[in-house]
C-alpha positions, 0 to 999 in steps of 0.5 A: 169881899169880907174874908171873915164872912161865914153865914152870908151869901154874896151879892145881896142887899140887906135892909137893916133896922137900927135902934130908934134911941136905946142902943141896946135895942139892936138885934143880934142878927143886925149886928152880925149882918153889919159886921159881915157886910162888905159895905154899909150904905148909911143915911148919915155916916157920922150918926151910923159911925157912932152905932158901929163904934158901940158894937165894934164894927169896922165895916166901911161906910158910904153915904146914901141920903135923899139928895144922892140916893139916885146916884148911889143906887147905880153904884151899889147895884154894881157892887152887889152884882160883883159879889159884895154884900151891902147893908142899908141903914137909916139914922134910926129905925127901919129904912124907908119908913119915912126915910131914904132907900126906896130907889136903891131897893127898886134898882136892886130888884130890877137887877135881879138882886135878892133883898133881905130884910133884917127886922128891928125897931120902928117908931110907928109900931113901937108907939102903937104897941103902947098907945092903948088905941086900936092895934088890929089895923092902922094907917101910917101917914108919916110926915105930912106935906109941908105945903098947906093945900096938900097937907089939908087935902091929906088930912081931910082924906085921913079923917075918914079912916076907921083905923088908928092913924099914925103921924110923924112930926117935928117938935116945932110943928106939933101944935100945928098938926094937932090943930089941923087934925082936931079941926078935921077929925073932931076931938078924938082920943089920941096919943103923943109918943115922944123920945121913944126908948130914950131917957126922956120917953113920954106918952101923953094920952087924952083927947086931941083938944087936951093934947093941944092944950098941954103942948101949947102950955109948954115952953118947949117941946123936944125930941122925935114925935109920933102922934096916934089918933083913933080911927073914925067910929062906924057908929052913927051918932045921934046928931038930931039931939044936937042939931037944933042947938048947933043950928041956933049957935051958927045962926047967932054967930053969923048974925053977929058977923064977928067970926068967919065961917072957917073959924066958926066951923073949927070952933064948933067942930071941937066943941061938939066933936063933929068933923070940921067938914061936916060943920062947915057944910052946915054953915054954908047951907044956913048961909044960903037960907039966910040970904034967900 
């Protein structure tokens, strides 16, 4: 046990948020907890070692990532029961928000261990605060499934959310995410937050179509990405005003046979700012009428 510890009770698990980019965003309390803990469980010990070095913290580190978390949960629980104070950190931000740590917290709670949160940075909330979109309620989607079917099912469900929807995504998959969200949500207002709190921080605001066009024109996109999309409006649009035009366009395209129903639905959804699923159903209905 750390002989210098003064303010921390023995036998606790501390969930410590760390900076998402700027080292100065570390809180005083987080520094104290990491310094006074007996052990720090880190997603990547090399990454966390740089943070500890910056704040002159020499607490021992142990790795805890998605591949060994289940094994580590038993070991760390035993140490805490024996009286050790253990701090859990991820590479950046708040642990368990799209990061490992759930199994350790679950095991600690089952063992009757007190779990203490040490709040700090979180990319989702930080991006939301500067987005200009609705902040009273939000839906955090994090990273979507990589398998196409599961991903599309989730996007389809999220399309009905009235809250601001927040996604995490890698730079190389950003265009795909924008395209799929645009097709399912319609052309809503959105914000792409990149490299938050870092030197090249960027907030790109506009419609989903405008964001997609901007990203596709870039040679490369680098850094951590948070995408925020405005929620589904509760206002009922005057669809009668565009319904005849939409039906005429659909019939013309179906007669030409040059575009598939799915592609047509995506194109018209973007143009008329209507959910893709709604346009696709209209296409199916018109197809049935044409074959009768």
